[in-house]
MARVEXSE-520202 format. One record per residue (C-alpha): x negated, y negated, z negated. Coordinates in Angstrom, 1 decimal, padded with zeros to 4 digits. Layout:
<pts>
X_Y_Z
...
</pts>
This chain:
<pts>
-002.4_024.3_021.3
-004.9_022.9_023.8
-006.2_019.3_023.2
-004.8_018.1_026.6
-001.2_019.4_026.0
001.6_017.1_025.0
003.5_017.1_021.7
005.4_020.3_021.0
008.8_020.3_019.4
009.6_023.2_017.1
012.3_024.0_014.6
011.2_025.4_011.2
013.6_027.6_009.2
012.7_029.4_006.0
014.6_030.3_002.9
013.8_026.9_001.5
013.0_024.6_004.5
014.9_023.4_007.5
013.0_020.9_009.7
012.6_019.6_013.2
008.9_019.0_013.9
006.9_017.4_016.7
003.4_018.7_016.6
000.6_016.7_018.2
-002.7_018.3_019.2
-005.5_017.1_017.0
-003.0_014.9_015.0
-004.4_012.2_012.9
-002.0_013.0_010.0
001.2_014.9_009.1
004.3_013.0_008.2
007.3_014.7_006.4
010.5_012.6_006.3
013.7_013.3_004.4
017.1_011.7_005.2
019.4_009.4_003.2
022.6_010.3_001.3
025.3_011.4_003.6
023.0_012.0_006.6
020.7_014.7_007.8
017.4_015.3_009.6
018.9_013.9_012.9
019.5_010.5_011.5
018.8_007.7_014.0
016.3_005.9_011.9
014.3_009.0_011.1
014.3_010.0_014.8
013.2_006.5_015.9
010.4_006.1_013.4
009.3_009.7_013.9
009.0_009.2_017.6
007.0_006.1_017.2
004.6_007.8_014.9
004.2_010.7_017.3
003.3_008.1_020.0
000.5_007.0_017.6
-000.9_010.5_017.4
000.7_011.8_014.2
002.6_015.1_013.8
006.1_014.4_012.3
008.6_016.7_010.6
012.2_015.6_009.7
013.7_017.8_007.0
017.2_018.6_005.7
017.3_018.3_001.9
018.6_021.2_-000.1
022.0_019.6_-000.7
022.5_019.2_003.0
021.4_022.8_003.6
024.2_023.8_001.3
027.0_021.8_002.9
027.1_019.9_006.2
028.8_016.7_005.0
029.0_014.5_001.9
026.6_012.8_-000.4
024.2_014.4_-002.9
025.1_014.9_-006.6
022.8_013.4_-009.3
022.8_016.8_-010.9
021.0_018.3_-007.9
018.4_015.6_-007.4
015.7_017.8_-009.1
016.5_020.6_-006.6
016.1_018.1_-003.7
012.7_017.2_-005.0
011.8_020.8_-005.2
012.9_021.1_-001.6
010.5_018.3_-000.7
007.7_020.1_-002.4
008.6_023.3_-000.5
008.7_021.4_002.8
005.2_020.0_002.1
003.8_023.5_001.4
005.3_024.7_004.6
004.5_021.8_006.9
001.2_020.3_005.7
-000.6_022.5_008.2
000.8_020.6_011.1
-002.4_018.7_011.2
-005.9_018.8_009.6
-005.4_015.2_008.5
-003.8_013.6_005.5
-000.2_014.2_004.5
002.3_011.3_004.3
005.7_012.0_002.8
008.8_009.9_002.5
012.1_009.2_004.1
015.1_006.9_004.3
017.0_005.6_001.2
017.8_008.6_-001.0
015.3_010.9_000.7
012.5_008.4_000.2
013.4_007.8_-003.4
013.3_011.5_-004.1
009.9_011.8_-002.3
008.5_008.9_-004.3
009.7_010.6_-007.6
008.1_013.9_-006.5
004.8_012.2_-005.9
005.0_010.3_-009.1
005.6_013.6_-010.9
002.7_015.3_-009.0
000.3_012.9_-007.3
-001.5_015.7_-005.5
001.6_016.5_-003.3
000.7_013.9_-000.6
-001.9_011.3_000.3
000.6_008.5_000.9
004.2_007.5_000.9
006.4_006.0_003.7
009.7_004.8_002.4
012.4_003.2_004.6
015.2_001.2_002.9
014.2_002.3_-000.6
017.5_001.9_-002.7
016.1_-000.4_-005.3
019.5_-000.6_-007.1
023.2_000.1_-006.2
024.7_-002.7_-004.2
025.7_-005.6_-006.5
024.1_-003.9_-009.6
020.6_-005.3_-009.9
020.6_-004.4_-013.6
020.3_-000.7_-012.6
016.9_-000.8_-011.1
015.5_002.5_-009.8
011.9_001.8_-010.7
011.2_004.0_-013.8
008.7_006.1_-011.9
006.9_003.2_-010.1
004.1_002.9_-012.6
003.1_006.6_-011.8
002.7_006.0_-008.0
-001.0_005.7_-007.3
-001.1_006.8_-003.6
-000.9_004.1_-000.9
002.7_003.2_-000.1
004.5_001.5_002.8
008.0_000.3_002.1
010.2_-000.9_005.0
012.9_-003.2_004.0
015.8_-004.9_005.9
016.2_-008.5_004.9
020.0_-008.0_004.8
019.9_-004.8_002.7
022.4_-005.0_-000.2
020.3_-002.4_-002.1
017.7_-005.0_-002.9
016.6_-008.5_-002.0
013.1_-009.5_-000.8
012.5_-011.3_-004.1
013.6_-008.2_-006.1
011.3_-006.0_-004.1
008.4_-008.4_-004.7
008.9_-008.1_-008.4
009.5_-004.3_-008.3
006.4_-003.5_-006.3
004.2_-005.2_-008.8
005.0_-002.1_-011.0
003.2_000.3_-008.6
-000.5_000.6_-009.4
-001.5_002.0_-006.0
-001.9_000.0_-002.8
001.5_-001.2_-001.4
002.5_-002.8_001.8
006.1_-004.2_002.2
007.3_-004.4_005.8
010.4_-006.7_006.2
012.7_-006.3_009.1
014.7_-009.3_010.3
018.5_-009.0_010.9
018.5_-005.5_009.5
020.7_-004.0_006.8
020.3_-000.7_004.9
020.5_001.2_008.1
017.6_-000.8_009.5
019.5_-000.8_012.9
016.8_001.2_014.8
018.5_000.6_018.1
017.9_-003.2_018.0
015.6_-004.2_015.2
012.2_-002.8_016.3
011.8_-001.1_013.0
010.2_001.9_014.7
007.3_-000.2_016.1
006.9_-002.2_012.9
006.7_000.9_010.8
004.3_002.6_013.2
002.1_-000.5_013.2
002.0_-000.5_009.4
001.1_003.1_009.2
-001.6_003.0_011.9
-003.2_-000.4_011.0
-002.9_-000.3_007.1
-002.0_003.1_005.8
-004.1_005.5_007.8
-007.4_003.6_007.2
-006.8_004.0_003.5
-006.3_007.8_003.6
-008.7_008.7_006.5
-011.6_006.6_005.5
-013.9_009.6_005.3
-014.5_012.5_003.0
-013.3_011.7_-000.5
-016.0_011.3_-003.2
-015.4_014.6_-004.9
-016.6_017.9_-003.4
-019.8_017.6_-001.5
-019.2_017.8_002.3
-019.4_021.6_002.2
-016.8_024.3_001.8
-018.9_026.0_-000.8
-022.0_028.0_-001.3
-022.7_031.7_-001.9
-021.9_032.2_-005.6
-025.1_034.2_-006.1
-027.3_031.2_-005.1
-026.1_029.3_-008.1
-026.2_032.1_-010.7
-026.6_030.8_-014.2
-025.4_031.4_-017.8
-021.6_030.9_-018.1
-020.1_029.7_-021.3
-016.5_028.9_-022.1
-016.4_025.4_-023.5
-013.2_023.5_-022.6
-012.6_020.1_-024.3
-010.0_017.8_-022.8
-012.1_014.7_-023.6
-011.9_013.1_-020.2
-014.9_015.0_-018.8
-014.6_018.4_-017.1
-016.0_021.3_-018.9
-016.2_025.1_-018.2
-012.8_026.7_-018.8
-010.9_023.7_-017.6
-008.8_023.6_-014.3
-009.0_020.2_-012.6
-007.7_018.9_-009.3
-010.1_017.6_-006.6
-010.7_017.3_-002.9
-011.9_020.5_-001.3
-013.3_020.6_002.3
-011.9_023.1_004.8
-014.3_026.0_005.4
-014.3_025.6_009.2
-014.2_021.7_009.3
-015.9_020.1_006.2
-014.9_016.6_007.4
-011.3_017.6_006.6
-009.7_019.1_003.4
-007.0_018.9_000.8
-006.5_018.6_-002.9
-006.8_021.8_-004.8
-007.0_023.1_-008.3
-010.6_024.2_-009.2
-011.8_026.2_-012.2
-014.9_024.6_-013.7
-017.6_027.2_-014.5
-020.6_025.1_-015.1
-022.7_022.0_-014.3
-025.3_021.8_-011.6
-028.9_020.7_-011.1
-029.2_022.7_-007.9
-029.8_026.4_-007.1
-033.0_026.6_-009.2
-031.3_025.3_-012.3
-030.2_028.2_-014.4
-029.0_026.2_-017.4
-025.3_026.0_-018.0
-025.0_022.5_-019.5
-021.9_023.8_-021.4
-020.7_022.4_-024.6
-022.8_019.2_-024.4
-021.5_015.7_-024.5
-022.0_012.6_-022.5
-025.5_012.0_-021.2
-026.8_015.2_-022.9
-024.9_017.4_-020.4
-027.4_019.3_-018.4
-027.3_018.9_-014.6
-025.8_015.3_-014.5
-022.4_014.6_-013.1
-022.1_017.5_-010.5
-019.8_020.3_-011.5
-019.6_023.9_-010.3
-016.1_025.1_-009.6
-014.2_028.0_-008.1
-011.2_027.2_-005.9
-007.7_028.4_-006.9
-004.9_029.4_-004.6
-001.3_030.5_-005.1
-001.1_032.6_-001.9
000.0_036.1_-002.8
-002.0_037.7_000.0
-005.2_037.2_-002.1
-003.9_039.8_-004.6
-005.7_042.7_-002.9
-008.8_040.8_-001.8
-011.9_041.7_-003.8
-013.3_038.2_-003.5
-010.3_036.8_-005.4
-009.1_037.6_-009.0
-005.8_036.7_-010.6
-005.7_034.4_-013.7
-001.9_034.4_-013.9
000.2_031.3_-014.1
-000.3_028.1_-016.0
000.5_024.3_-016.2
-002.0_023.5_-013.4
000.7_024.7_-011.0
004.0_022.8_-011.3
006.0_025.8_-010.2
004.1_028.2_-012.5
003.1_030.4_-009.6
000.5_033.1_-010.1
-002.9_031.8_-009.2
-006.0_033.5_-007.8
-009.6_032.4_-008.2
-012.1_032.7_-005.2
-015.2_034.4_-006.5
-017.6_034.4_-003.6
-018.0_030.6_-002.9
-018.9_028.0_-005.5
-018.1_024.4_-005.0
-020.3_021.4_-006.1
-017.9_018.7_-007.3
-018.7_015.2_-008.3
-017.2_014.4_-011.7
-016.1_011.0_-010.6
-014.1_012.5_-007.8
-011.8_014.6_-010.0
-008.3_013.3_-009.5
-006.9_014.5_-012.8
-007.4_017.0_-015.6
-005.2_019.9_-015.1
-005.2_022.3_-018.0
-007.3_024.7_-020.0
-007.6_028.3_-018.7
-007.0_030.7_-021.6
-010.2_032.4_-022.9
-009.2_035.9_-021.8
-008.5_034.8_-018.3
-011.7_032.9_-018.1
-013.7_035.8_-019.4
-012.2_038.0_-016.7
-013.6_035.6_-014.1
-016.9_035.4_-015.9
-017.2_039.2_-016.1
-016.7_039.4_-012.3
-019.4_036.7_-011.7
-021.8_038.6_-013.9
-021.1_042.0_-012.3
-021.3_040.8_-008.6
-023.3_037.6_-008.4
-026.0_037.8_-011.1
-024.5_035.3_-013.5
-025.3_035.9_-017.2
</pts>
């Protein structure tokens, strides 16, 4: 789409995802919003907030959760909440490409709650949360707080709350949000109940202001301090001895799969979180030591790691520059993963977002054998 063209409205339908999306050329971010219980993707509050965000230069998708895809009316069942979170993950996989910027996920009431739980379960799903009318507890039941997952939310979060909302008072929200370790901004809307009354309250502008002025600067402040601003280097330029030495001691070692920020190949100023297989430590192309199996300050090459990017895209199966390592706990859905062999990433250890898992010895050796055969590693 040309940079001068206006926003484009599209409908997305796959086996798992139903969405209405408005795509902005050179969008600053992608926002994926899920509806509340008893509603759908056409809900007035989602439409109003989405349109205001599009006006600020963000691409926005409003999705139908799986329970709504199965039946046109009625509330969700607690027994299918996990399936709704899986639907949010599928939507993010499908829609994150609507921009090259960060991904913000959330929604209204039930949809926002499920999005926040999904991000608490896997913080790599999105860069930020946008929650309108979070249902802090059932009306009149403050003893049933829905905050068990709050301590696991580390991404920046905007919560938009109507002061007349019976699902939580302002004082209750102030206490509850102290449980979230990540940055949080509470936006309160006067004369608004749980619906947020988008036709008269100005919630659309208030929300867009908070996203533009507070949230976006936190998630677009520049390349993250993990992978150097490069999509990788020819693997042969960093040939060295490779040794299997995993040790889940808080530092990354060869044979471990970790999550980190990886720049896009055609635009190194942008990127996304990906799993990476650690294959060594780095002192530069002339350093042929592995630095494997050493602890603390004795590790050769300092705090820069060498890693190979993983992908779950099946079209890599027949590509000679990729090799399968099967499935494992680094992928929540246990999809088969493929390792890219021809580009090596330099990754700062302090930029790793979380330890993922240990790659089994036989799988690691299959990768090592390919590096030795094709790229001069030993």
